[in-house]
FIROGU-624614 format. One record per residue (C-alpha): residue number from 1; residue in one letter; x, y, z. Coordinates in Angstrom, 1 decimal, decimal comma. Layout:
BEGIN
+-----+------+--------+--------+--------+
: seq : type :     px :     py :     pz :
+-----+------+--------+--------+--------+
: NUM :    a :      X :      Y :      Z :
...
+-----+------+--------+--------+--------+
***
This chain:
BEGIN
+-----+------+--------+--------+--------+
: seq : type :     px :     py :     pz :
+-----+------+--------+--------+--------+
:   1 :    m :    0,0 :    0,0 :    0,0 :
:   2 :    r :    3,0 :    2,3 :    0,6 :
:   3 :    t :    3,8 :    2,4 :   -3,1 :
:   4 :    y :    0,2 :    3,2 :   -4,0 :
:   5 :    l :   -0,3 :    6,0 :   -1,4 :
:   6 :    g :    3,1 :    7,5 :   -2,3 :
:   7 :    r :    2,0 :    7,8 :   -5,9 :
:   8 :    i :   -1,4 :    9,4 :   -5,7 :
:   9 :    t :   -2,3 :   13,0 :   -4,9 :
:  10 :    k :   -2,9 :   14,3 :   -1,5 :
:  11 :    a :   -6,6 :   14,7 :   -2,3 :
:  12 :    r :   -6,8 :   10,9 :   -3,2 :
:  13 :    i :   -5,0 :   10,0 :    0,0 :
:  14 :    l :   -7,5 :   12,0 :    2,0 :
:  15 :    e :  -10,4 :   10,4 :    0,1 :
:  16 :    a :   -9,0 :    6,9 :    0,9 :
:  17 :    v :   -8,8 :    7,8 :    4,6 :
:  18 :    r :  -12,3 :    9,2 :    4,6 :
:  19 :    e :  -13,6 :    6,0 :    3,0 :
:  20 :    g :  -11,5 :    3,5 :    5,0 :
:  21 :    v :  -11,3 :    5,2 :    8,4 :
:  22 :    s :  -13,3 :    8,4 :    9,0 :
:  23 :    i :  -13,9 :   12,0 :    7,9 :
:  24 :    d :  -12,3 :   13,2 :   11,2 :
:  25 :    a :   -9,1 :   11,2 :   10,6 :
:  26 :    a :   -8,8 :   12,7 :    7,1 :
:  27 :    d :   -9,5 :   16,2 :    8,4 :
:  28 :    q :   -6,7 :   15,9 :   10,9 :
:  29 :    m :   -4,2 :   14,9 :    8,1 :
:  30 :    a :   -5,3 :   17,7 :    5,7 :
:  31 :    n :   -2,4 :   20,0 :    6,4 :
:  32 :    m :    0,4 :   17,4 :    6,4 :
:  33 :    k :    3,1 :   17,2 :    3,7 :
:  34 :    k :    2,5 :   14,5 :    1,2 :
:  35 :    q :    5,1 :   12,0 :    2,4 :
:  36 :    g :    4,0 :   12,3 :    6,0 :
:  37 :    m :    0,3 :   12,0 :    4,9 :
:  38 :    a :    1,0 :    8,9 :    2,9 :
:  39 :    e :    2,8 :    7,2 :    5,8 :
:  40 :    a :    0,1 :    8,2 :    8,3 :
:  41 :    a :   -2,6 :    7,0 :    5,9 :
:  42 :    e :   -0,8 :    3,7 :    5,5 :
:  43 :    q :   -0,8 :    3,1 :    9,2 :
:  44 :    l :   -4,5 :    4,0 :    9,6 :
:  45 :    l :   -5,6 :    2,0 :    6,6 :
:  46 :    a :   -3,6 :   -1,1 :    7,4 :
:  47 :    a :   -5,9 :   -2,1 :   10,2 :
:  48 :    t :   -9,0 :   -1,7 :    8,1 :
:  49 :    g :   -8,4 :   -3,9 :    5,1 :
:  50 :    w :   -9,1 :   -1,0 :    2,8 :
:  51 :    l :   -8,1 :   -1,4 :   -0,8 :
:  52 :    p :   -8,2 :    1,0 :   -3,8 :
:  53 :    a :  -11,3 :    0,6 :   -5,9 :
:  54 :    l :   -9,3 :   -1,0 :   -8,8 :
:  55 :    m :   -8,0 :   -3,7 :   -6,5 :
:  56 :    r :  -11,4 :   -4,7 :   -5,0 :
:  57 :    t :  -13,3 :   -7,8 :   -6,1 :
:  58 :    p :  -17,0 :   -8,4 :   -5,8 :
:  59 :    q :  -18,0 :   -9,7 :   -2,4 :
:  60 :    a :  -18,1 :  -13,4 :   -2,0 :
:  61 :    a :  -21,7 :  -13,3 :   -0,8 :
:  62 :    q :  -22,8 :  -12,3 :   -4,3 :
:  63 :    e :  -21,3 :  -15,5 :   -5,8 :
:  64 :    p :  -22,5 :  -19,0 :   -5,0 :
:  65 :    a :  -19,9 :  -20,9 :   -3,0 :
:  66 :    e :  -20,3 :  -24,0 :   -5,2 :
:  67 :    p :  -22,7 :  -25,0 :   -8,0 :
:  68 :    p :  -25,9 :  -26,7 :   -7,0 :
:  69 :    q :  -25,6 :  -30,5 :   -7,0 :
:  70 :    a :  -28,0 :  -32,4 :   -9,2 :
:  71 :    t :  -29,5 :  -35,5 :   -7,5 :
:  72 :    p :  -31,2 :  -38,4 :   -9,3 :
:  73 :    d :  -34,6 :  -37,1 :   -8,2 :
:  74 :    t :  -33,9 :  -33,8 :   -9,9 :
:  75 :    y :  -33,5 :  -35,6 :  -13,3 :
:  76 :    s :  -36,6 :  -37,7 :  -12,8 :
:  77 :    v :  -38,7 :  -34,7 :  -12,0 :
:  78 :    a :  -37,3 :  -32,8 :  -15,0 :
:  79 :    a :  -38,1 :  -35,7 :  -17,3 :
:  80 :    e :  -41,8 :  -35,8 :  -16,3 :
+-----+------+--------+--------+--------+
***
């Protein structure tokens, strides 16, 4: 995450902290220099599991864990 936060703008760092931690945390960092802001954001975000939008995947709850299993009864009902 250090590489990512070091390469984005201060505005994006603050946006990430607002999203992953809180608005208050981002407001407290607003006047920091970029390097210090990136380091502080990394520490705050590390405990949250936050990821940039491009690195996120759909939540597992939206996908079935495994395909439904067909039973012999399923085929006999379908044939009728």
